[in-house]
N, C-alpha and C positions, 0 to 999 in steps of 0.2 A: 871762468872763475867759479869755484864752488862756494857754497855757503857754510863750509865746515866750521864747527864751533870748538874753540879751545876752552876747556872747562876751567882753566886757571884764571880766566878773566882778562886774558890778553887777546888781541886780535889774531885770528888765524892768518895764514900766509895770504889767502885771497882777500880777506878783509883789510889787512895791512897794506897790500898793494893798492887797493882802491883808495883807502884813506890817505896814503902818501901823495897821491896825485892832487889832493886838495891843498897841499902845502905850498904849491907854486902858483895857485890860481887866485885871482882877486876875490876877496871875501871868503876864501876857503871852498869855493865851488867844487863839488865833486862831479866827476864825469858820468854821463849816461852810458857811455861805450868804453870798452877797454882799448888798449893800444892797437889791437888788431881789428878794430871796428865792430866787434860784437857787443851786443847789449850786455851790461853788467848783470849778473845773476841777481834777481830780486831777493833771494835768500841772503845774499851778502849785504845788500842794502838794509833789509829788514833787521838783521841781527845787529848791524852797526847802530841803527836807530834805537833799538831796544837796549843796547849797551850804553847809550848816551854819547857815542863817538861821532855821530852824525845827526843832523836834524833836518826836517823838511824846510826848504827855503821859500819856495813859492809854487803855486799851481801852474802847470804848463797848459795854457789855454788851447794850444794847437794839438797837443797830445795829452789829454787828461789822465791817461793811464801811466804816464811817465812821472816818476817822483824825482824832482830836482832837489838835491840836498846840499848842505854845506858842512864842513868840518867844524866840530865844536872844540872848546878848550880841553874838554876831557879826552877827545879824540887825539888832539895834539900831544897831550900828556901820555896817552897810551902808546903812541908811536915812539915818543922820546924815551919813555921808560924801557920799552923793549929793546931799543937801540943801545941804551946804556948797559942793560943786562947781557946782551949778546957780545958786547965789547969786553966785558969783564972776564 
């Protein structure tokens, strides 16, 4: 997953794919790894946090460099808004 930025304020394809995975997890937990088992690109995570779509959840004591995040209400809205726009 790349960290590509969509200047329109909507999540890029990589950001959206990561954020959508939080929709089905308890508390909106976002994964550390993609569906192929590769670590999610830190640029994707950082941009989602900067945009308010995700937020740090807790510090991982076993792996301090890993940022455990959860989906925010703004992130849910960003996903929902872009779904409605693509359906129109």
